[in-house]
C-alpha positions as CSV (number, residue, x, y, z in Angstrom):
1,M,25.4,-5.3,-16.4
2,A,22.9,-4.0,-18.9
3,R,25.7,-3.1,-21.2
4,R,27.4,-6.5,-20.8
5,W,24.1,-8.2,-21.6
6,K,23.8,-5.9,-24.7
7,F,20.5,-4.3,-23.8
8,P,19.5,-1.5,-26.1
9,P,20.8,1.9,-24.9
10,V,17.2,3.1,-24.0
11,I,16.9,0.2,-21.5
12,E,20.3,0.8,-20.1
13,E,19.4,4.5,-19.6
14,A,16.1,3.5,-17.9
15,I,18.0,1.3,-15.5
16,R,20.6,3.9,-14.8
17,R,18.1,6.6,-14.0
18,H,15.3,4.6,-12.3
19,Y,16.0,6.4,-9.0
20,Q,16.1,9.9,-10.4
21,P,12.5,10.9,-11.2
22,E,13.4,14.5,-11.8
23,Y,16.1,13.6,-14.4
24,Q,16.0,15.6,-17.7
25,P,15.6,15.1,-20.6
26,F,12.5,13.0,-19.8
27,Q,12.4,9.6,-21.6
28,L,9.2,7.7,-21.5
29,L,10.7,4.2,-20.7
30,T,12.8,5.8,-18.0
31,G,9.7,7.4,-16.5
32,I,7.8,4.2,-16.5
33,V,10.7,2.4,-14.8
34,Q,10.9,5.2,-12.3
35,A,7.2,5.0,-11.5
36,A,7.4,1.2,-11.2
37,A,10.4,1.5,-8.8
38,I,8.4,3.9,-6.6
39,L,5.4,1.7,-6.6
40,A,7.5,-1.4,-5.8
41,R,9.1,0.4,-2.9
42,L,5.7,1.5,-1.5
43,G,4.4,-2.0,-1.8
44,E,7.4,-3.4,0.1
45,E,6.9,-0.8,2.8
46,Q,3.2,-1.8,2.9
47,V,1.9,1.7,2.2
48,P,-1.8,1.4,1.4
49,A,-2.3,1.4,-2.4
50,D,-4.8,4.3,-2.2
51,Q,-1.9,6.5,-1.0
52,W,0.6,5.5,-3.7
53,F,-0.3,8.3,-6.2
54,A,0.7,10.9,-3.6
55,H,4.2,9.5,-3.5
56,I,4.9,9.9,-7.3
57,P,6.6,13.3,-7.9
58,P,4.2,15.6,-9.8
59,A,6.8,16.2,-12.6
60,L,6.8,12.4,-13.2
61,S,3.1,11.9,-13.0
62,N,2.6,14.9,-15.4
63,A,5.2,13.6,-17.8
64,L,3.5,10.2,-17.8
65,K,0.0,11.8,-18.0
66,L,-0.8,9.7,-15.0
67,D,-3.6,10.5,-12.7
68,R,-4.9,8.7,-9.6
69,E,-7.9,7.0,-11.4
70,R,-5.7,5.8,-14.2
71,L,-3.1,4.4,-11.8
72,E,-5.7,2.7,-9.6
73,K,-7.1,0.9,-12.7
74,C,-3.6,-0.5,-13.4
75,L,-2.8,-1.7,-9.9
76,P,-3.1,-5.4,-9.3
77,Q,-5.4,-6.7,-6.5
78,P,-3.6,-7.8,-3.3
79,E,-4.4,-11.4,-4.0
80,Q,-2.7,-11.1,-7.5
81,V,0.4,-9.7,-5.9
82,E,0.5,-12.5,-3.3
83,A,0.0,-15.2,-6.0
84,A,2.8,-13.7,-8.2
85,K,5.1,-13.5,-5.2
86,N,4.3,-17.2,-4.3
87,Q,5.0,-18.2,-7.9
88,M,8.4,-16.5,-7.9
89,L,9.4,-18.0,-4.6
90,A,8.2,-21.6,-5.5
């Protein structure tokens, strides 16, 4: 679908590899999409946010230079997630 919509190859690759966090060679955008997919799944499974970092493969967190503190600063507050969900479903 990404090819049909004429997305740039880097975006097409990120979509294709979003479920393969150990895939090499590492591409920054692909890594970001992989981390986002993991976090989205954990949110859907209602895993507490303070446990999310432990679920990101070390190779991925190292490649993204992501640490627990940095991740926690980027996470939305639960009420922000709920508001976004409500907007999307309205």
